[in-house]
C-alpha positions in Angstrom: -176.8 1.1 -3.7 -178.0 1.4 -7.4 -175.5 3.3 -9.4 -176.9 6.3 -11.3 -175.7 7.3 -14.7 -174.5 10.9 -14.9 -176.4 13.3 -17.1 -174.4 15.5 -19.5 -173.7 18.5 -17.2 -172.4 18.5 -13.7 -172.5 21.8 -11.7 -169.4 22.2 -9.5 -169.8 24.1 -6.2 -166.6 25.1 -4.5 -166.5 26.9 -1.1 -170.3 27.0 -0.5 -172.1 26.3 2.8 -175.0 23.8 2.8 -177.7 26.5 2.5 -176.3 27.8 -0.8 -175.7 24.3 -2.2 -179.4 23.4 -1.3 -180.6 26.6 -3.1 -178.8 25.4 -6.2 -180.3 21.9 -5.9 -183.7 23.4 -5.7 -183.1 25.4 -8.8 -182.2 22.2 -10.5 -185.7 20.9 -10.1 -187.6 20.5 -13.4 -184.4 21.0 -15.4 -182.3 18.5 -17.4 -179.3 18.9 -15.0 -179.3 16.3 -12.3 -175.6 16.3 -11.1 -174.0 18.5 -8.5 -170.5 18.3 -7.2 -169.4 19.6 -3.8 -165.7 20.0 -3.5 -163.7 18.7 -0.6 -162.3 22.2 0.1 -165.8 23.4 0.8 -166.9 24.0 4.4 -168.3 20.9 6.1 -168.5 19.2 2.7 -169.2 15.7 4.1 -172.3 17.0 6.0 -173.4 18.8 2.8 -173.2 15.7 0.7 -175.0 13.7 3.4 -177.8 16.3 3.8 -178.4 16.6 0.1 -178.3 12.9 -0.4 -181.0 12.3 2.2 -183.3 15.3 1.2 -182.9 15.0 -2.6 -182.4 11.3 -3.5 -183.3 12.0 -7.1 -180.3 14.2 -7.5 -176.7 12.8 -8.1 -174.6 14.4 -5.4 -170.8 13.8 -5.7 -167.5 14.9 -4.2 -165.0 16.9 -6.1 -161.3 17.7 -5.7 -160.8 14.2 -4.2 -157.1 13.5 -4.2 -156.6 10.9 -1.4 -158.0 7.5 -0.4 -159.3 9.0 2.9 -161.3 11.7 1.2 -162.8 9.1 -1.2 -163.7 6.7 1.6 -165.3 9.5 3.7 -167.2 11.0 0.7 -168.6 7.5 -0.2 -169.6 7.0 3.5 -171.4 10.4 3.3 -173.4 9.2 0.4 -171.5 10.6 -2.7 -172.7 8.8 -5.9 -169.7 9.9 -7.8 -166.1 11.1 -7.1 -164.2 13.6 -9.3 -160.5 14.5 -9.1 -158.3 17.1 -10.6 -155.5 14.5 -10.9 -154.9 10.9 -11.8 -156.1 8.5 -9.1 -154.4 5.4 -7.8 -155.7 1.9 -8.5 -156.8 1.6 -4.9 -159.0 4.7 -5.0 -160.7 3.6 -8.3 -161.2 0.1 -6.9 -162.8 1.5 -3.8 -165.3 3.4 -6.0 -165.9 0.4 -8.2 -166.5 -1.8 -5.1 -169.0 0.6 -3.7 -170.8 1.2 -7.0 -169.7 4.9 -7.1 -168.9 6.5 -10.4 -165.2 7.3 -10.5 -163.9 10.3 -12.5 -160.1 10.9 -12.3 -158.5 13.5 -14.4 -155.9 13.2 -17.1 -154.3 15.4 -19.8 -152.6 13.2 -22.3 -153.7 10.2 -24.4 -151.5 7.9 -22.3 -152.9 9.2 -19.0 -156.4 8.9 -20.4 -155.7 5.3 -21.3 -154.1 4.4 -18.0 -157.2 5.7 -16.0 -159.6 3.6 -18.1 -157.2 0.6 -17.6 -157.4 1.2 -13.8 -161.1 1.0 -14.0 -162.3 4.7 -14.3 -165.9 5.1 -15.5 -165.3 8.5 -16.9 -162.0 10.5 -17.4 -162.0 14.2 -16.8 -159.8 16.2 -19.1 -158.6 19.0 -17.0 -158.0 21.9 -17.6 -160.1 21.4 -20.8 -159.5 24.8 -22.4 -155.8 24.4 -22.2 -156.0 21.5 -24.8 -159.2 22.9 -26.5 -162.3 21.2 -27.8 -160.5 19.6 -31.0 -158.4 17.6 -28.5 -161.5 15.4 -27.7 -162.0 14.5 -31.3 -158.3 14.0 -32.1 -157.7 11.7 -29.0 -160.7 9.5 -29.9 -159.6 9.0 -33.5 -157.0 6.4 -32.4 -158.5 5.2 -29.0 -162.2 5.0 -30.0 -165.2 6.4 -28.3 -164.4 7.2 -24.7 -166.4 8.6 -21.7 -164.6 11.9 -21.5 -165.6 15.0 -19.4 -164.4 18.5 -20.1 -163.7 20.6 -17.0 -161.8 23.9 -16.6 -163.2 27.2 -18.0 -166.1 25.5 -19.7 -168.9 28.0 -20.0 -172.0 28.8 -22.0 -169.9 30.2 -24.9 -167.7 27.1 -25.5 -169.8 24.1 -24.2 -171.4 23.3 -27.5 -167.9 23.2 -29.2 -166.7 20.5 -26.6 -169.9 18.4 -27.2 -169.6 18.7 -30.9 -166.0 17.5 -30.7 -167.0 14.2 -29.0 -166.8 15.3 -25.3 -169.7 13.4 -23.6 -169.8 15.2 -20.2 -169.2 18.7 -19.0 -168.3 20.1 -15.6 -169.2 23.8 -15.1 -168.7 25.9 -12.1 -170.5 28.9 -10.7 -169.9 30.7 -14.0 -173.2 29.3 -15.0 -174.9 31.7 -12.6 -174.8 35.3 -11.6 -172.7 35.0 -8.4 -175.2 37.3 -6.6 -178.0 34.9 -7.4 -176.1 32.2 -5.4 -175.3 34.5 -2.5 -178.9 35.6 -2.2 -180.3 32.1 -2.9 -182.4 33.4 -5.8 -183.8 30.0 -6.9 -185.8 31.3 -9.8 -183.0 33.3 -11.4 -180.7 30.3 -11.0 -183.3 28.0 -12.6 -183.5 30.3 -15.6 -179.6 30.1 -15.9 -179.7 26.4 -15.8 -182.3 26.2 -18.4 -180.5 28.6 -20.7 -177.4 26.5 -20.4 -179.4 23.2 -21.0 -181.0 24.6 -24.1 -177.5 25.5 -25.5 -176.0 22.0 -24.9 -179.2 20.3 -26.4 -179.2 22.3 -29.7 
């Protein structure tokens, strides 16, 4: 399997069935955002990953809230092209991703933890919760450690996204706050597409 690079923004979907996830994927068509994460605490998440992978091969579909080796292995088998976690991951889980050409994104919150995750072989390290440390943290931590593939996740929104990017953060994970929740529930693809484009314009400025 050829590994796909992640684009800047990943849409995080937690707790949604396949039909809602597919509606968001359809709204992503003809936009700059190509990554979507389905969390392991979503209904039938493995089936959702598999279905989206097969129907929309140009989209990066990943598994989020991965905390165990078993979850990682099953997500990879289902077709996940990236794995995200809210916690630091073991060497074994990161190696599993590396061996299967799957992008691995464990979480960390201190310079030491960030460094350890990269030493273990992580492709990107997710700083979570990002708003707890703030945008300036990303600039400060890279002053001594050098340029790093860091992702901000946790209360990232249209109002603060640009601050994180301007501070040296390379990737953003944003939840359903990108959308009007009613638009997801009603599967209003056009309104969701407008929300995605609005957010993309902001991050590109």
